[in-house]
TIMIDO-384430 format. One record per residue: x, y, z of N, C-alpha, C in turn; chain; residue number from 1; residue in three letters. Coordinates in steps of 0.1 Angstrom, whole numbers, always signed. Layout:
<recs>
<rec><n_x>X</n_x><n_y>Y</n_y><n_z>Z</n_z><ca_x>X</ca_x><ca_y>Y</ca_y><ca_z>Z</ca_z><c_x>X</c_x><c_y>Y</c_y><c_z>Z</c_z><unit>A</unit><pos>NUM</pos><code>ALA</code></rec>
...
</recs>
This chain:
<recs>
<rec><n_x>+35</n_x><n_y>-28</n_y><n_z>+198</n_z><ca_x>+47</ca_x><ca_y>-24</ca_y><ca_z>+190</ca_z><c_x>+59</c_x><c_y>-29</c_y><c_z>+199</c_z><unit>A</unit><pos>1</pos><code>UNK</code></rec>
<rec><n_x>+68</n_x><n_y>-35</n_y><n_z>+192</n_z><ca_x>+80</ca_x><ca_y>-40</ca_y><ca_z>+199</ca_z><c_x>+92</c_x><c_y>-30</c_y><c_z>+197</c_z><unit>A</unit><pos>2</pos><code>UNK</code></rec>
<rec><n_x>+99</n_x><n_y>-28</n_y><n_z>+208</n_z><ca_x>+111</ca_x><ca_y>-20</ca_y><ca_z>+207</ca_z><c_x>+124</c_x><c_y>-28</c_y><c_z>+209</c_z><unit>A</unit><pos>3</pos><code>UNK</code></rec>
<rec><n_x>+133</n_x><n_y>-26</n_y><n_z>+200</n_z><ca_x>+146</ca_x><ca_y>-34</ca_y><ca_z>+201</ca_z><c_x>+158</c_x><c_y>-25</c_y><c_z>+198</c_z><unit>A</unit><pos>4</pos><code>UNK</code></rec>
<rec><n_x>+169</n_x><n_y>-29</n_y><n_z>+204</n_z><ca_x>+181</ca_x><ca_y>-21</ca_y><ca_z>+202</ca_z><c_x>+188</c_x><c_y>-25</c_y><c_z>+189</c_z><unit>A</unit><pos>5</pos><code>UNK</code></rec>
<rec><n_x>+195</n_x><n_y>-16</n_y><n_z>+183</n_z><ca_x>+202</ca_x><ca_y>-19</ca_y><ca_z>+170</ca_z><c_x>+210</c_x><c_y>-31</c_y><c_z>+170</c_z><unit>A</unit><pos>6</pos><code>UNK</code></rec>
<rec><n_x>+218</n_x><n_y>-34</n_y><n_z>+181</n_z><ca_x>+226</ca_x><ca_y>-46</ca_y><ca_z>+181</ca_z><c_x>+218</c_x><c_y>-58</c_y><c_z>+182</c_z><unit>A</unit><pos>7</pos><code>UNK</code></rec>
<rec><n_x>+206</n_x><n_y>-58</n_y><n_z>+188</n_z><ca_x>+197</ca_x><ca_y>-70</ca_y><ca_z>+188</ca_z><c_x>+191</c_x><c_y>-72</c_y><c_z>+174</c_z><unit>A</unit><pos>8</pos><code>UNK</code></rec>
<rec><n_x>+188</n_x><n_y>-61</n_y><n_z>+167</n_z><ca_x>+183</ca_x><ca_y>-63</ca_y><ca_z>+154</ca_z><c_x>+194</c_x><c_y>-69</c_y><c_z>+145</c_z><unit>A</unit><pos>9</pos><code>UNK</code></rec>
<rec><n_x>+206</n_x><n_y>-64</n_y><n_z>+146</n_z><ca_x>+217</ca_x><ca_y>-70</ca_y><ca_z>+138</ca_z><c_x>+219</c_x><c_y>-85</c_y><c_z>+140</c_z><unit>A</unit><pos>10</pos><code>UNK</code></rec>
<rec><n_x>+218</n_x><n_y>-89</n_y><n_z>+153</n_z><ca_x>+220</ca_x><ca_y>-103</ca_y><ca_z>+157</ca_z><c_x>+208</c_x><c_y>-112</c_y><c_z>+152</c_z><unit>A</unit><pos>11</pos><code>UNK</code></rec>
<rec><n_x>+197</n_x><n_y>-107</n_y><n_z>+151</n_z><ca_x>+185</ca_x><ca_y>-115</ca_y><ca_z>+148</ca_z><c_x>+177</c_x><c_y>-109</c_y><c_z>+136</c_z><unit>A</unit><pos>12</pos><code>UNK</code></rec>
<rec><n_x>+183</n_x><n_y>-104</n_y><n_z>+126</n_z><ca_x>+177</ca_x><ca_y>-97</ca_y><ca_z>+115</ca_z><c_x>+166</c_x><c_y>-105</c_y><c_z>+108</c_z><unit>A</unit><pos>13</pos><code>UNK</code></rec>
<rec><n_x>+169</n_x><n_y>-118</n_y><n_z>+105</n_z><ca_x>+160</ca_x><ca_y>-126</ca_y><ca_z>+98</ca_z><c_x>+147</c_x><c_y>-128</c_y><c_z>+106</c_z><unit>A</unit><pos>14</pos><code>UNK</code></rec>
<rec><n_x>+148</n_x><n_y>-130</n_y><n_z>+119</n_z><ca_x>+136</ca_x><ca_y>-132</ca_y><ca_z>+128</ca_z><c_x>+128</c_x><c_y>-119</c_y><c_z>+128</c_z><unit>A</unit><pos>15</pos><code>UNK</code></rec>
<rec><n_x>+134</n_x><n_y>-108</n_y><n_z>+129</n_z><ca_x>+126</ca_x><ca_y>-95</ca_y><ca_z>+129</ca_z><c_x>+120</c_x><c_y>-92</c_y><c_z>+116</c_z><unit>A</unit><pos>16</pos><code>UNK</code></rec>
<rec><n_x>+126</n_x><n_y>-95</n_y><n_z>+105</n_z><ca_x>+120</ca_x><ca_y>-94</ca_y><ca_z>+92</ca_z><c_x>+108</c_x><c_y>-102</c_y><c_z>+90</c_z><unit>A</unit><pos>17</pos><code>UNK</code></rec>
<rec><n_x>+109</n_x><n_y>-115</n_y><n_z>+95</n_z><ca_x>+98</ca_x><ca_y>-124</ca_y><ca_z>+95</ca_z><c_x>+86</c_x><c_y>-118</c_y><c_z>+103</c_z><unit>A</unit><pos>18</pos><code>UNK</code></rec>
<rec><n_x>+88</n_x><n_y>-112</n_y><n_z>+114</n_z><ca_x>+78</ca_x><ca_y>-106</ca_y><ca_z>+122</ca_z><c_x>+71</c_x><c_y>-94</c_y><c_z>+115</c_z><unit>A</unit><pos>19</pos><code>UNK</code></rec>
<rec><n_x>+79</n_x><n_y>-86</n_y><n_z>+108</n_z><ca_x>+74</ca_x><ca_y>-75</ca_y><ca_z>+100</ca_z><c_x>+65</c_x><c_y>-80</c_y><c_z>+89</c_z><unit>A</unit><pos>20</pos><code>UNK</code></rec>
<rec><n_x>+70</n_x><n_y>-91</n_y><n_z>+82</n_z><ca_x>+62</ca_x><ca_y>-96</ca_y><ca_z>+71</ca_z><c_x>+48</c_x><c_y>-100</c_y><c_z>+76</c_z><unit>A</unit><pos>21</pos><code>UNK</code></rec>
<rec><n_x>+47</n_x><n_y>-105</n_y><n_z>+88</n_z><ca_x>+34</ca_x><ca_y>-109</ca_y><ca_z>+94</ca_z><c_x>+26</c_x><c_y>-97</c_y><c_z>+99</c_z><unit>A</unit><pos>22</pos><code>UNK</code></rec>
<rec><n_x>+31</n_x><n_y>-85</n_y><n_z>+97</n_z><ca_x>+23</ca_x><ca_y>-73</ca_y><ca_z>+101</ca_z><c_x>+27</c_x><c_y>-66</c_y><c_z>+113</c_z><unit>A</unit><pos>23</pos><code>UNK</code></rec>
<rec><n_x>+37</n_x><n_y>-70</n_y><n_z>+120</n_z><ca_x>+42</ca_x><ca_y>-64</ca_y><ca_z>+132</ca_z><c_x>+50</c_x><c_y>-51</c_y><c_z>+129</c_z><unit>A</unit><pos>24</pos><code>UNK</code></rec>
<rec><n_x>+49</n_x><n_y>-41</n_y><n_z>+137</n_z><ca_x>+57</ca_x><ca_y>-29</ca_y><ca_z>+136</ca_z><c_x>+68</c_x><c_y>-30</c_y><c_z>+147</c_z><unit>A</unit><pos>25</pos><code>UNK</code></rec>
<rec><n_x>+80</n_x><n_y>-27</n_y><n_z>+143</n_z><ca_x>+91</ca_x><ca_y>-28</ca_y><ca_z>+153</ca_z><c_x>+99</c_x><c_y>-14</c_y><c_z>+153</c_z><unit>A</unit><pos>26</pos><code>UNK</code></rec>
<rec><n_x>+101</n_x><n_y>-9</n_y><n_z>+165</n_z><ca_x>+108</ca_x><ca_y>+3</ca_y><ca_z>+167</ca_z><c_x>+123</c_x><c_y>+0</c_y><c_z>+170</c_z><unit>A</unit><pos>27</pos><code>UNK</code></rec>
<rec><n_x>+132</n_x><n_y>+6</n_y><n_z>+163</n_z><ca_x>+146</ca_x><ca_y>+4</ca_y><ca_z>+165</ca_z><c_x>+152</c_x><c_y>+15</c_y><c_z>+174</c_z><unit>A</unit><pos>28</pos><code>UNK</code></rec>
<rec><n_x>+159</n_x><n_y>+12</n_y><n_z>+184</n_z><ca_x>+164</ca_x><ca_y>+22</ca_y><ca_z>+193</ca_z><c_x>+179</c_x><c_y>+21</c_y><c_z>+195</c_z><unit>A</unit><pos>29</pos><code>UNK</code></rec>
<rec><n_x>+185</n_x><n_y>+32</n_y><n_z>+199</n_z><ca_x>+200</ca_x><ca_y>+32</ca_y><ca_z>+202</ca_z><c_x>+201</c_x><c_y>+41</c_y><c_z>+215</c_z><unit>A</unit><pos>30</pos><code>UNK</code></rec>
<rec><n_x>+207</n_x><n_y>+35</n_y><n_z>+225</n_z><ca_x>+209</ca_x><ca_y>+42</ca_y><ca_z>+238</ca_z><c_x>+196</c_x><c_y>+48</c_y><c_z>+243</c_z><unit>A</unit><pos>31</pos><code>UNK</code></rec>
<rec><n_x>+185</n_x><n_y>+40</n_y><n_z>+241</n_z><ca_x>+172</ca_x><ca_y>+45</ca_y><ca_z>+246</ca_z><c_x>+164</c_x><c_y>+54</c_y><c_z>+237</c_z><unit>A</unit><pos>32</pos><code>UNK</code></rec>
<rec><n_x>+170</n_x><n_y>+59</n_y><n_z>+226</n_z><ca_x>+164</ca_x><ca_y>+68</ca_y><ca_z>+217</ca_z><c_x>+159</c_x><c_y>+61</c_y><c_z>+204</c_z><unit>A</unit><pos>33</pos><code>UNK</code></rec>
<rec><n_x>+147</n_x><n_y>+64</n_y><n_z>+200</n_z><ca_x>+141</ca_x><ca_y>+58</ca_y><ca_z>+188</ca_z><c_x>+148</c_x><c_y>+64</c_y><c_z>+176</c_z><unit>A</unit><pos>34</pos><code>UNK</code></rec>
<rec><n_x>+152</n_x><n_y>+54</n_y><n_z>+168</n_z><ca_x>+159</ca_x><ca_y>+58</ca_y><ca_z>+155</ca_z><c_x>+151</c_x><c_y>+56</c_y><c_z>+143</c_z><unit>A</unit><pos>35</pos><code>UNK</code></rec>
<rec><n_x>+144</n_x><n_y>+45</n_y><n_z>+142</n_z><ca_x>+136</ca_x><ca_y>+41</ca_y><ca_z>+130</ca_z><c_x>+125</c_x><c_y>+31</c_y><c_z>+134</c_z><unit>A</unit><pos>36</pos><code>UNK</code></rec>
<rec><n_x>+117</n_x><n_y>+29</n_y><n_z>+124</n_z><ca_x>+107</ca_x><ca_y>+18</ca_y><ca_z>+126</ca_z><c_x>+107</c_x><c_y>+9</c_y><c_z>+114</c_z><unit>A</unit><pos>37</pos><code>UNK</code></rec>
<rec><n_x>+105</n_x><n_y>-4</n_y><n_z>+116</n_z><ca_x>+103</ca_x><ca_y>-13</ca_y><ca_z>+106</ca_z><c_x>+88</c_x><c_y>-16</c_y><c_z>+105</c_z><unit>A</unit><pos>38</pos><code>UNK</code></rec>
<rec><n_x>+83</n_x><n_y>-13</n_y><n_z>+93</n_z><ca_x>+68</ca_x><ca_y>-15</ca_y><ca_z>+91</ca_z><c_x>+66</c_x><c_y>-24</c_y><c_z>+79</c_z><unit>A</unit><pos>39</pos><code>UNK</code></rec>
<rec><n_x>+55</n_x><n_y>-31</n_y><n_z>+78</n_z><ca_x>+52</ca_x><ca_y>-39</ca_y><ca_z>+67</ca_z><c_x>+51</c_x><c_y>-31</c_y><c_z>+54</c_z><unit>A</unit><pos>40</pos><code>UNK</code></rec>
<rec><n_x>+55</n_x><n_y>-36</n_y><n_z>+43</n_z><ca_x>+53</ca_x><ca_y>-29</ca_y><ca_z>+30</ca_z><c_x>+38</c_x><c_y>-28</c_y><c_z>+27</c_z><unit>A</unit><pos>41</pos><code>UNK</code></rec>
<rec><n_x>+35</n_x><n_y>-17</n_y><n_z>+21</n_z><ca_x>+21</ca_x><ca_y>-15</ca_y><ca_z>+16</ca_z><c_x>+17</c_x><c_y>-25</c_y><c_z>+5</c_z><unit>A</unit><pos>42</pos><code>UNK</code></rec>
<rec><n_x>+6</n_x><n_y>-32</n_y><n_z>+7</n_z><ca_x>+2</ca_x><ca_y>-41</ca_y><ca_z>-4</ca_z><c_x>-6</c_x><c_y>-33</c_y><c_z>-14</c_z><unit>A</unit><pos>43</pos><code>UNK</code></rec>
<rec><n_x>+1</n_x><n_y>-28</n_y><n_z>-24</n_z><ca_x>-4</ca_x><ca_y>-19</ca_y><ca_z>-34</ca_z><c_x>-15</c_x><c_y>-26</c_y><c_z>-42</c_z><unit>A</unit><pos>44</pos><code>UNK</code></rec>
<rec><n_x>-12</n_x><n_y>-38</n_y><n_z>-46</n_z><ca_x>-21</ca_x><ca_y>-45</ca_y><ca_z>-55</ca_z><c_x>-35</c_x><c_y>-47</c_y><c_z>-48</c_z><unit>A</unit><pos>45</pos><code>UNK</code></rec>
<rec><n_x>-35</n_x><n_y>-51</n_y><n_z>-36</n_z><ca_x>-48</ca_x><ca_y>-53</ca_y><ca_z>-29</ca_z><c_x>-55</c_x><c_y>-40</c_y><c_z>-26</c_z><unit>A</unit><pos>46</pos><code>UNK</code></rec>
<rec><n_x>-47</n_x><n_y>-30</n_y><n_z>-23</n_z><ca_x>-53</ca_x><ca_y>-17</ca_y><ca_z>-20</ca_z><c_x>-59</c_x><c_y>-11</c_y><c_z>-33</c_z><unit>A</unit><pos>47</pos><code>UNK</code></rec>
<rec><n_x>-53</n_x><n_y>-13</n_y><n_z>-44</n_z><ca_x>-58</ca_x><ca_y>-8</ca_y><ca_z>-57</ca_z><c_x>-71</c_x><c_y>-16</c_y><c_z>-61</c_z><unit>A</unit><pos>48</pos><code>UNK</code></rec>
<rec><n_x>-71</n_x><n_y>-29</n_y><n_z>-59</n_z><ca_x>-83</ca_x><ca_y>-37</ca_y><ca_z>-62</ca_z><c_x>-95</c_x><c_y>-32</c_y><c_z>-54</c_z><unit>A</unit><pos>49</pos><code>UNK</code></rec>
<rec><n_x>-92</n_x><n_y>-29</n_y><n_z>-41</n_z><ca_x>-104</ca_x><ca_y>-25</ca_y><ca_z>-32</ca_z><c_x>-109</c_x><c_y>-11</c_y><c_z>-36</c_z><unit>A</unit><pos>50</pos><code>UNK</code></rec>
<rec><n_x>-100</n_x><n_y>-3</n_y><n_z>-40</n_z><ca_x>-104</ca_x><ca_y>+11</ca_y><ca_z>-45</ca_z><c_x>-112</c_x><c_y>+10</c_y><c_z>-58</c_z><unit>A</unit><pos>51</pos><code>UNK</code></rec>
<rec><n_x>-108</n_x><n_y>+1</n_y><n_z>-67</n_z><ca_x>-115</ca_x><ca_y>+0</ca_y><ca_z>-80</ca_z><c_x>-129</c_x><c_y>-7</c_y><c_z>-77</c_z><unit>A</unit><pos>52</pos><code>UNK</code></rec>
<rec><n_x>-129</n_x><n_y>-16</n_y><n_z>-68</n_z><ca_x>-142</ca_x><ca_y>-22</ca_y><ca_z>-65</ca_z><c_x>-152</c_x><c_y>-12</c_y><c_z>-59</c_z><unit>A</unit><pos>53</pos><code>UNK</code></rec>
<rec><n_x>-147</n_x><n_y>-4</n_y><n_z>-50</n_z><ca_x>-155</ca_x><ca_y>+7</ca_y><ca_z>-44</ca_z><c_x>-160</c_x><c_y>+17</c_y><c_z>-55</c_z><unit>A</unit><pos>54</pos><code>UNK</code></rec>
<rec><n_x>-151</n_x><n_y>+20</n_y><n_z>-64</n_z><ca_x>-154</ca_x><ca_y>+29</ca_y><ca_z>-75</ca_z><c_x>-165</c_x><c_y>+23</c_y><c_z>-84</c_z><unit>A</unit><pos>55</pos><code>UNK</code></rec>
<rec><n_x>-164</n_x><n_y>+10</n_y><n_z>-87</n_z><ca_x>-173</ca_x><ca_y>+3</ca_y><ca_z>-95</ca_z><c_x>-187</c_x><c_y>+3</c_y><c_z>-90</c_z><unit>A</unit><pos>56</pos><code>UNK</code></rec>
<rec><n_x>-189</n_x><n_y>+5</n_y><n_z>-77</n_z><ca_x>-202</ca_x><ca_y>+5</ca_y><ca_z>-71</ca_z><c_x>-209</c_x><c_y>+18</c_y><c_z>-74</c_z><unit>A</unit><pos>57</pos><code>UNK</code></rec>
<rec><n_x>-202</n_x><n_y>+29</n_y><n_z>-76</n_z><ca_x>-208</ca_x><ca_y>+42</ca_y><ca_z>-79</ca_z><c_x>-206</c_x><c_y>+47</c_y><c_z>-93</c_z><unit>A</unit><pos>58</pos><code>UNK</code></rec>
<rec><n_x>-199</n_x><n_y>+40</n_y><n_z>-101</n_z><ca_x>-196</ca_x><ca_y>+44</ca_y><ca_z>-115</ca_z><c_x>-208</c_x><c_y>+41</c_y><c_z>-124</c_z><unit>A</unit><pos>59</pos><code>UNK</code></rec>
<rec><n_x>-211</n_x><n_y>+50</n_y><n_z>-133</n_z><ca_x>-221</ca_x><ca_y>+48</ca_y><ca_z>-143</ca_z><c_x>-215</c_x><c_y>+43</c_y><c_z>-156</c_z><unit>A</unit><pos>60</pos><code>UNK</code></rec>
<rec><n_x>-216</n_x><n_y>+30</n_y><n_z>-158</n_z><ca_x>-209</ca_x><ca_y>+24</ca_y><ca_z>-169</ca_z><c_x>-219</c_x><c_y>+22</c_y><c_z>-181</c_z><unit>A</unit><pos>61</pos><code>UNK</code></rec>
<rec><n_x>-216</n_x><n_y>+27</n_y><n_z>-192</n_z><ca_x>-225</ca_x><ca_y>+26</ca_y><ca_z>-204</ca_z><c_x>-218</c_x><c_y>+20</c_y><c_z>-216</c_z><unit>A</unit><pos>62</pos><code>UNK</code></rec>
<rec><n_x>-225</n_x><n_y>+20</n_y><n_z>-227</n_z><ca_x>-219</ca_x><ca_y>+15</ca_y><ca_z>-239</ca_z><c_x>-210</c_x><c_y>+26</c_y><c_z>-245</c_z><unit>A</unit><pos>63</pos><code>UNK</code></rec>
<rec><n_x>-197</n_x><n_y>+22</n_y><n_z>-246</n_z><ca_x>-188</ca_x><ca_y>+32</ca_y><ca_z>-252</ca_z><c_x>-184</c_x><c_y>+29</c_y><c_z>-266</c_z><unit>A</unit><pos>64</pos><code>UNK</code></rec>
<rec><n_x>-189</n_x><n_y>+18</n_y><n_z>-271</n_z><ca_x>-185</ca_x><ca_y>+14</ca_y><ca_z>-285</ca_z><c_x>-195</c_x><c_y>+18</c_y><c_z>-296</c_z><unit>A</unit><pos>65</pos><code>UNK</code></rec>
<rec><n_x>-208</n_x><n_y>+19</n_y><n_z>-292</n_z><ca_x>-218</ca_x><ca_y>+23</ca_y><ca_z>-302</ca_z><c_x>-217</c_x><c_y>+38</c_y><c_z>-305</c_z><unit>A</unit><pos>66</pos><code>UNK</code></rec>
<rec><n_x>-221</n_x><n_y>+41</n_y><n_z>-317</n_z><ca_x>-220</ca_x><ca_y>+56</ca_y><ca_z>-321</ca_z><c_x>-232</c_x><c_y>+63</c_y><c_z>-314</c_z><unit>A</unit><pos>67</pos><code>UNK</code></rec>
<rec><n_x>-231</n_x><n_y>+76</n_y><n_z>-313</n_z><ca_x>-241</ca_x><ca_y>+84</ca_y><ca_z>-307</ca_z><c_x>-249</c_x><c_y>+91</c_y><c_z>-319</c_z><unit>A</unit><pos>68</pos><code>UNK</code></rec>
<rec><n_x>-261</n_x><n_y>+95</n_y><n_z>-316</n_z><ca_x>-270</ca_x><ca_y>+101</ca_y><ca_z>-326</ca_z><c_x>-268</c_x><c_y>+117</c_y><c_z>-325</c_z><unit>A</unit><pos>69</pos><code>UNK</code></rec>
<rec><n_x>-256</n_x><n_y>+121</n_y><n_z>-326</n_z><ca_x>-253</ca_x><ca_y>+136</ca_y><ca_z>-327</ca_z><c_x>-244</c_x><c_y>+139</c_y><c_z>-338</c_z><unit>A</unit><pos>70</pos><code>UNK</code></rec>
<rec><n_x>-246</n_x><n_y>+150</n_y><n_z>-345</n_z><ca_x>-237</ca_x><ca_y>+155</ca_y><ca_z>-355</ca_z><c_x>-226</c_x><c_y>+163</c_y><c_z>-349</c_z><unit>A</unit><pos>71</pos><code>UNK</code></rec>
<rec><n_x>-214</n_x><n_y>+160</n_y><n_z>-354</n_z><ca_x>-202</ca_x><ca_y>+167</ca_y><ca_z>-348</ca_z><c_x>-197</c_x><c_y>+177</c_y><c_z>-359</c_z><unit>A</unit><pos>72</pos><code>UNK</code></rec>
<rec><n_x>-193</n_x><n_y>+188</n_y><n_z>-355</n_z><ca_x>-186</ca_x><ca_y>+198</ca_y><ca_z>-364</ca_z><c_x>-171</c_x><c_y>+195</c_y><c_z>-364</c_z><unit>A</unit><pos>73</pos><code>UNK</code></rec>
<rec><n_x>-166</n_x><n_y>+194</n_y><n_z>-376</n_z><ca_x>-152</ca_x><ca_y>+191</ca_y><ca_z>-377</ca_z><c_x>-144</c_x><c_y>+204</c_y><c_z>-374</c_z><unit>A</unit><pos>74</pos><code>UNK</code></rec>
<rec><n_x>-133</n_x><n_y>+202</n_y><n_z>-368</n_z><ca_x>-124</ca_x><ca_y>+214</ca_y><ca_z>-365</ca_z><c_x>-116</c_x><c_y>+218</c_y><c_z>-378</c_z><unit>A</unit><pos>75</pos><code>UNK</code></rec>
<rec><n_x>-115</n_x><n_y>+230</n_y><n_z>-380</n_z><ca_x>-107</ca_x><ca_y>+235</ca_y><ca_z>-392</ca_z><c_x>-94</c_x><c_y>+240</c_y><c_z>-388</c_z><unit>A</unit><pos>76</pos><code>UNK</code></rec>
</recs>
């Protein structure tokens, strides 16, 4: 994890944004105190796909279109 001063961030914002896009975490400091962290955005699409894939391995998928052989009572 890289630590940089606020003024350094201001002077080189594009370069640091590029580093964060590549996965690096950057801590921003002021007078030696940590203020904030720049972290890569969560890749929601990829995360969702992997969760669905894992769910698909354990899900019991059946025929949902065919009728069932049970009589239903209508609600009054």
